[in-house]
C-alpha positions as CSV (number, residue, x, y, z in Angstrom):
1,M,-72.5,27.4,28.4
2,Y,-71.6,28.8,25.1
3,K,-73.5,28.0,22.0
4,I,-71.5,28.5,18.7
5,L,-72.3,28.1,15.0
6,I,-69.6,27.0,12.7
7,A,-70.4,27.9,9.1
8,D,-67.8,26.3,6.8
9,D,-67.9,24.1,3.8
10,H,-64.7,22.2,4.7
11,P,-65.6,19.2,6.9
12,L,-61.9,18.7,8.1
13,F,-61.7,22.3,9.2
14,R,-65.1,22.1,11.0
15,D,-63.8,19.1,12.8
16,A,-60.6,20.9,13.8
17,I,-62.3,24.0,15.1
18,C,-64.8,21.8,17.0
19,G,-61.8,20.2,18.8
20,V,-60.5,23.6,19.6
21,I,-63.8,24.8,21.1
22,Q,-64.5,21.6,23.0
23,S,-61.0,21.6,24.6
24,A,-61.3,25.3,25.6
25,F,-64.9,25.5,26.6
26,E,-66.1,22.4,28.2
27,G,-69.8,21.8,27.6
28,A,-70.1,24.2,24.6
29,E,-72.9,23.5,22.2
30,I,-71.7,23.5,18.6
31,I,-73.9,23.7,15.5
32,E,-72.4,23.0,12.0
33,T,-73.4,24.2,8.5
34,E,-71.8,24.4,5.3
35,N,-73.4,27.3,3.4
36,L,-74.6,30.8,4.0
37,D,-78.3,30.1,3.6
38,N,-78.4,27.7,6.4
39,A,-76.2,29.9,8.5
40,L,-78.7,32.8,8.0
41,E,-81.6,30.7,8.8
42,I,-80.0,29.3,12.1
43,A,-78.7,32.8,13.2
44,T,-82.1,34.4,12.7
45,Q,-84.1,31.7,14.5
46,D,-81.8,30.8,17.4
47,D,-81.6,33.7,19.7
48,E,-79.4,31.7,22.2
49,L,-76.4,31.7,19.8
50,D,-73.3,33.3,21.4
51,L,-71.1,33.4,18.3
52,V,-71.0,32.7,14.6
53,L,-67.7,31.5,13.0
54,L,-68.0,32.3,9.3
55,D,-65.8,31.0,6.4
56,L,-65.2,33.8,4.0
57,N,-65.2,31.6,1.0
58,M,-68.1,29.4,1.7
59,P,-70.8,28.8,-0.9
60,G,-73.2,31.8,-1.1
61,M,-70.9,34.2,0.7
62,N,-70.0,36.4,-2.3
63,G,-67.0,37.9,-0.4
64,L,-68.0,40.0,2.5
65,N,-71.6,40.3,1.3
66,G,-72.4,37.2,3.4
67,L,-71.1,38.8,6.5
68,I,-73.1,41.8,5.9
69,S,-76.2,39.8,5.3
70,I,-75.7,38.0,8.7
71,R,-75.0,41.4,10.5
72,N,-78.2,42.8,9.0
73,E,-80.4,39.8,9.8
74,A,-79.0,39.0,13.2
75,P,-77.2,42.1,14.4
76,T,-77.1,41.1,18.1
77,I,-75.0,37.9,17.3
78,P,-71.2,38.4,17.2
79,V,-69.7,37.3,13.9
80,V,-66.0,36.2,13.4
81,I,-64.5,35.6,10.0
82,V,-62.4,32.4,9.8
83,S,-60.5,32.2,6.6
84,A,-57.3,31.2,4.7
85,E,-57.3,34.6,3.2
86,D,-55.4,36.7,5.8
87,E,-54.2,39.6,3.9
88,K,-54.3,42.8,6.0
89,Q,-56.7,44.5,3.8
90,V,-59.2,41.7,3.9
91,V,-59.0,41.6,7.6
92,L,-59.6,45.2,8.1
93,Q,-62.5,45.2,5.6
94,A,-64.1,42.3,7.5
95,I,-63.9,44.4,10.8
96,T,-65.3,47.5,8.9
97,C,-68.2,45.4,7.7
98,G,-69.2,44.3,11.3
99,A,-67.0,41.3,12.3
100,V,-65.8,41.3,15.9
101,G,-62.8,39.3,14.9
102,F,-60.7,37.6,12.2
103,I,-59.0,34.2,12.8
104,S,-56.7,32.8,10.1
105,K,-57.1,29.1,9.3
106,S,-53.3,28.8,9.6
107,S,-53.3,30.0,13.2
108,P,-51.8,27.7,15.7
109,R,-54.3,25.8,18.0
110,A,-53.2,28.0,21.1
111,Q,-53.7,31.3,19.1
112,M,-57.1,30.1,18.0
113,T,-58.1,29.4,21.6
114,E,-56.8,32.8,22.7
115,A,-58.8,34.5,19.9
116,L,-62.0,32.8,20.9
117,Q,-61.5,33.5,24.5
118,Q,-61.0,37.2,23.8
119,I,-64.0,37.4,21.6
120,L,-66.3,35.5,24.0
121,N,-65.1,38.0,26.7
122,G,-66.6,40.8,24.6
123,N,-63.3,42.0,23.0
124,V,-62.4,42.4,19.3
125,Y,-59.7,40.2,18.0
126,L,-57.1,40.9,15.3
127,P,-54.2,38.6,14.6
128,P,-51.1,40.0,16.3
129,D,-49.1,39.9,12.9
130,I,-51.9,41.9,11.3
131,I,-51.6,44.5,13.9
132,R,-47.8,44.7,13.6
133,Q,-47.8,44.9,9.8
134,S,-47.5,48.5,8.9
135,S,-46.1,51.1,6.7
136,E,-46.9,54.7,7.3
137,Q,-49.1,54.8,4.2
138,D,-51.1,51.7,5.2
139,S,-51.7,52.9,8.7
140,R,-53.0,56.2,7.7
141,R,-55.4,54.5,5.1
142,N,-56.6,52.0,7.6
143,R,-57.3,54.7,10.1
144,R,-59.3,56.7,7.5
145,Q,-61.2,53.5,6.7
146,L,-62.3,52.7,10.4
147,M,-62.3,56.2,11.9
148,Q,-62.5,58.8,9.1
149,K,-60.2,61.1,11.1
150,D,-56.8,61.3,12.7
151,V,-56.3,61.3,16.4
152,P,-55.3,64.8,17.5
153,T,-52.1,65.0,19.6
154,E,-54.0,66.7,22.4
155,L,-56.3,63.6,22.8
156,L,-53.2,61.4,23.2
157,Q,-51.9,63.8,25.7
158,S,-55.1,63.5,27.6
159,L,-54.3,59.9,28.5
160,T,-52.7,59.2,31.9
161,R,-49.4,57.3,32.0
162,R,-51.1,54.1,32.9
163,Q,-53.7,54.4,30.1
164,L,-50.7,55.0,27.7
165,L,-49.1,51.9,29.0
166,V,-52.3,49.9,28.5
167,L,-52.7,51.4,25.0
168,E,-49.2,50.5,24.0
169,R,-49.8,46.8,25.0
170,M,-53.1,46.7,23.2
171,V,-51.2,47.8,20.0
172,K,-48.9,44.9,20.6
173,G,-52.0,42.6,20.5
174,E,-52.2,41.7,24.1
175,S,-55.5,40.7,25.7
176,N,-56.8,42.3,28.8
177,K,-55.5,39.3,30.8
178,Q,-52.0,39.6,29.3
179,I,-52.0,43.4,30.0
180,A,-53.0,42.8,33.6
181,Y,-50.4,40.3,34.1
182,N,-47.6,42.4,32.5
183,L,-48.5,45.6,34.3
184,N,-49.3,43.8,37.6
185,I,-52.9,45.2,37.9
186,A,-56.3,43.6,38.1
187,E,-58.1,42.6,34.9
188,T,-61.0,44.7,35.9
189,T,-58.7,47.7,36.1
190,V,-57.5,47.1,32.6
191,K,-61.0,47.0,31.4
192,A,-61.7,50.4,33.1
193,H,-58.5,51.8,31.5
194,V,-59.6,50.6,28.0
195,S,-63.0,52.1,28.4
196,A,-61.4,55.4,29.3
197,I,-59.0,55.1,26.3
198,L,-61.9,54.6,23.8
199,S,-63.8,57.6,25.3
200,K,-60.8,60.0,25.4
201,L,-59.8,59.0,21.8
202,G,-63.3,59.3,20.5
203,V,-63.4,55.8,19.1
204,H,-66.0,53.1,19.4
205,N,-64.1,49.8,19.8
206,R,-60.7,48.3,20.6
207,V,-59.7,47.8,17.0
208,Q,-60.3,51.5,16.1
209,A,-58.0,52.4,19.1
210,I,-55.3,50.1,18.0
211,L,-55.2,51.3,14.5
212,A,-55.3,54.9,15.5
213,A,-52.3,54.3,17.7
214,S,-50.4,51.8,15.4
215,D,-47.7,54.2,14.5
216,I,-47.3,56.2,17.6
217,D,-43.9,56.5,19.2
218,F,-45.1,55.9,23.0
219,S,-41.7,56.8,24.3
220,N,-42.5,60.4,23.4
221,Y,-45.6,60.5,25.5
222,L,-44.3,58.4,28.4
223,R,-41.4,60.7,29.0
224,R,-43.7,63.4,30.4
């Protein structure tokens, strides 16, 4: 079963997230610590860790430098930022620095559970409200941050109709399971479509694809 490290200096929050994990993932082993040094030590010595939940403002973090340290020292272990700071730019910077997700401490229990399930299934998680926040200027800047290029129209036109439908729902923040249900197809088929979308758009992960497509009018492409 899963082995998860919670690194947070607030005991009440550690208790809360422990409750979420234990309810959603029966038998999960949870390790707790309250500072970055201990988190680094555990992450580098325990090769059975499946996930690190990292508080952004914990002692020793120094902003996102703590995340970068863990990614450098234990690059194979997925790290998720869990923080009360949920401004869009902070979230995107965390993903840019190597986090596989960002969970706001104000998230409802059900949303936290869904986020953890997505991440442990190998997906990248962004809060739906962060994905939906967009002005044209922010969208272009975020794409430059994560992709360093715009997606040419011809690449979008290379997507099949079904791939466009999947991408549209990815932008809405839906998980593979939700997309499968809404499009009435198998989850394995969704995963295959997602892989094809990433390949055709020339991006490396789900977050980059979502940000690249965040201001697209899908109706223009689905009419063909």
